[in-house]
C-alpha positions in Angstrom: 14.0 -9.9 -44.6 13.9 -11.5 -41.2 12.8 -9.5 -38.2 15.5 -11.1 -36.1 19.1 -11.7 -37.2 20.8 -13.8 -34.6 24.6 -13.6 -34.3 26.4 -16.0 -31.9 30.1 -16.7 -31.3 32.9 -16.8 -28.8 34.5 -13.9 -26.9 36.7 -11.6 -29.0 35.3 -12.8 -32.4 34.2 -9.3 -33.4 30.5 -10.0 -33.0 29.7 -6.6 -31.4 31.4 -4.6 -34.1 30.0 -6.7 -36.9 26.5 -6.8 -35.5 26.4 -3.0 -34.9 27.5 -2.2 -38.4 25.2 -4.9 -39.9 22.3 -3.3 -38.0 23.1 0.1 -39.5 23.3 -1.5 -43.0 19.9 -3.2 -42.6 18.2 -0.4 -40.8 17.6 -2.6 -37.7 18.2 -1.9 -34.0 21.4 -3.4 -32.6 21.0 -5.4 -29.4 24.0 -6.6 -27.5 22.8 -9.3 -25.0 26.2 -9.5 -23.3 25.5 -6.1 -21.9 22.7 -7.5 -19.9 25.0 -9.9 -18.1 27.6 -7.1 -17.7 24.9 -4.9 -16.3 24.0 -7.4 -13.6 27.7 -7.9 -12.7 28.0 -4.1 -12.5 25.0 -3.7 -10.3 26.2 -6.5 -8.0 29.6 -4.9 -7.6 28.0 -1.4 -7.0 25.7 -2.9 -4.4 28.4 -4.9 -2.7 26.7 -8.2 -3.6 29.2 -11.1 -4.4 28.5 -12.8 -7.7 28.0 -16.1 -5.8 25.3 -14.4 -3.7 23.1 -13.2 -6.6 19.5 -14.4 -5.9 15.9 -13.8 -6.9 15.7 -10.7 -4.6 18.7 -9.1 -6.3 17.6 -10.0 -9.8 14.1 -8.5 -9.2 15.7 -5.3 -7.9 17.2 -4.8 -11.4 14.7 -3.6 -13.9 16.5 -4.0 -17.2 15.1 -2.8 -20.5 16.2 -1.9 -24.0 14.9 1.4 -25.3 15.7 1.0 -29.0 19.3 -0.2 -28.8 20.1 1.5 -25.5 20.2 -0.5 -22.2 18.6 1.0 -19.1 18.7 -0.4 -15.5 16.2 1.0 -13.1 15.8 4.0 -15.4 19.5 4.7 -15.7 21.3 4.3 -19.1 24.3 2.0 -18.8 27.0 2.1 -21.5 30.7 2.8 -20.9 30.8 1.6 -17.3 30.0 -1.9 -18.6 33.1 -2.1 -20.8 35.6 -3.1 -18.1 37.6 -6.3 -17.4 35.6 -6.7 -14.2 32.3 -6.6 -15.9 33.5 -8.9 -18.6 34.6 -11.5 -16.1 31.5 -11.1 -14.0 29.3 -11.6 -17.0 31.1 -14.8 -17.8 30.6 -16.1 -14.2 26.9 -15.3 -13.8 26.0 -16.4 -17.3 26.4 -20.0 -16.1 23.6 -19.5 -13.5 20.2 -20.7 -15.0 18.3 -18.3 -12.7 20.1 -15.4 -14.3 19.4 -16.7 -17.9 15.8 -17.3 -17.1 15.5 -13.8 -15.7 17.0 -12.2 -18.8 15.1 -14.3 -21.4 12.0 -12.1 -21.4 14.1 -8.9 -21.5 15.8 -10.2 -24.7 12.6 -11.3 -26.3 10.8 -8.0 -25.6 13.5 -6.2 -27.5 12.2 -7.8 -30.7 8.5 -7.3 -29.9 8.3 -3.8 -31.5 11.3 -3.5 -33.8 13.5 -5.4 -36.2 16.8 -6.3 -34.6 20.3 -7.7 -35.0 20.9 -9.5 -31.7 24.3 -10.9 -30.8 25.3 -13.1 -27.9 26.2 -16.8 -27.3 22.8 -18.5 -27.3 20.6 -16.3 -29.5 20.1 -18.7 -32.4 19.9 -21.8 -30.1 17.8 -20.6 -27.1 16.6 -17.0 -27.3 15.3 -17.0 -30.9 15.6 -20.6 -32.1 13.2 -19.9 -34.9 15.1 -16.8 -36.2 15.2 -17.0 -40.0 18.7 -15.7 -40.2 21.4 -17.1 -37.9 25.2 -16.7 -38.0 28.0 -18.1 -35.9 30.9 -15.6 -36.0 34.2 -16.9 -34.9 38.0 -16.6 -35.4 41.1 -18.4 -34.2 41.9 -17.9 -30.4 45.1 -16.1 -31.4 43.3 -13.7 -33.7 40.7 -13.0 -31.0 43.4 -12.3 -28.4 45.0 -9.8 -30.7 41.7 -8.0 -31.3 40.9 -7.9 -27.6 44.3 -6.5 -26.8 43.6 -3.6 -29.2 40.2 -2.9 -27.5 40.3 0.1 -25.2 39.1 -0.7 -21.7 38.6 -4.4 -22.3 41.9 -5.5 -20.8 43.5 -4.9 -17.4 46.7 -3.0 -16.8 49.8 -5.0 -17.8 47.8 -7.4 -20.0 49.8 -9.2 -22.6 48.8 -11.2 -25.7 49.7 -14.4 -23.8 47.6 -13.5 -20.8 44.6 -12.5 -22.9 44.9 -15.7 -25.0 44.8 -17.7 -21.8 41.7 -15.7 -20.6 39.9 -16.3 -23.9 40.6 -20.0 -23.8 39.3 -20.2 -20.2 36.2 -18.2 -21.3 35.6 -20.6 -24.2 35.9 -23.5 -21.8 33.3 -22.0 -19.4 30.9 -21.0 -22.1 31.0 -24.2 -24.1 30.7 -26.5 -21.1 28.2 -24.8 -18.9 25.1 -26.8 -18.2 22.6 -24.1 -19.2 22.6 -22.8 -22.8 26.2 -23.6 -23.7 27.9 -21.8 -26.5 27.5 -23.7 -29.7 26.7 -23.2 -33.4 23.0 -23.7 -34.2 22.5 -26.5 -36.7 20.9 -24.0 -39.2 23.4 -21.2 -38.6 25.9 -20.0 -41.2 29.5 -20.3 -40.0 31.5 -17.1 -40.6 35.2 -17.4 -39.8 36.5 -13.8 -39.6 40.2 -14.7 -39.3 42.1 -12.5 -41.8 38.9 -10.6 -42.8 38.2 -6.9 -42.3 35.0 -5.8 -40.5 33.7 -4.4 -43.8 34.3 -7.7 -45.5 32.4 -9.6 -42.8 29.5 -7.1 -42.8 29.2 -7.2 -46.5 29.2 -11.0 -46.5 26.5 -11.3 -43.9 24.4 -8.5 -45.3 24.3 -10.2 -48.7 23.1 -13.4 -47.0 20.4 -11.5 -45.2 18.8 -10.0 -48.3 
């Protein structure tokens, strides 16, 4: 089996849940690269640094590393504090900055230097691991993704509605697909997996069968 399984796709497609369960099924480590961008957004907010003011000095002050599947910043494990609407929005904003993406590239690649991984994000199969043997592009209709996001605890702000979340998802898609650096797109050799109407177990079983 491949040492890297790359899973890309838009926000709310269920990549994280699918990738985590797939990693468990294969016995691989699960790496969520979106947490890296969220971590930088979290650190900027905690330090009082506007997202627009993130520079090399700030980036170099954040020592990010995966220990197995867990993310640490400056020796502190980050997890639940990253799953907020503010971190999600901040991650979307700073992910368009090529300096941020260049800074995080070696962090992502080091995660695969000593273990077999399932890595999910938006440019894993196209930029981070373009030579990955197994690549998947996991998606769903915007409406389905909005319903899933609404059901996720902590991912939406107070008073969020299906309509407002759908608008946010469409705006996120627009930013991700049209950014100048590493835009969201399906790799030419990636398998498209439309999860609309599928259960998580069905998606995991389908991808696992293709990995073996």
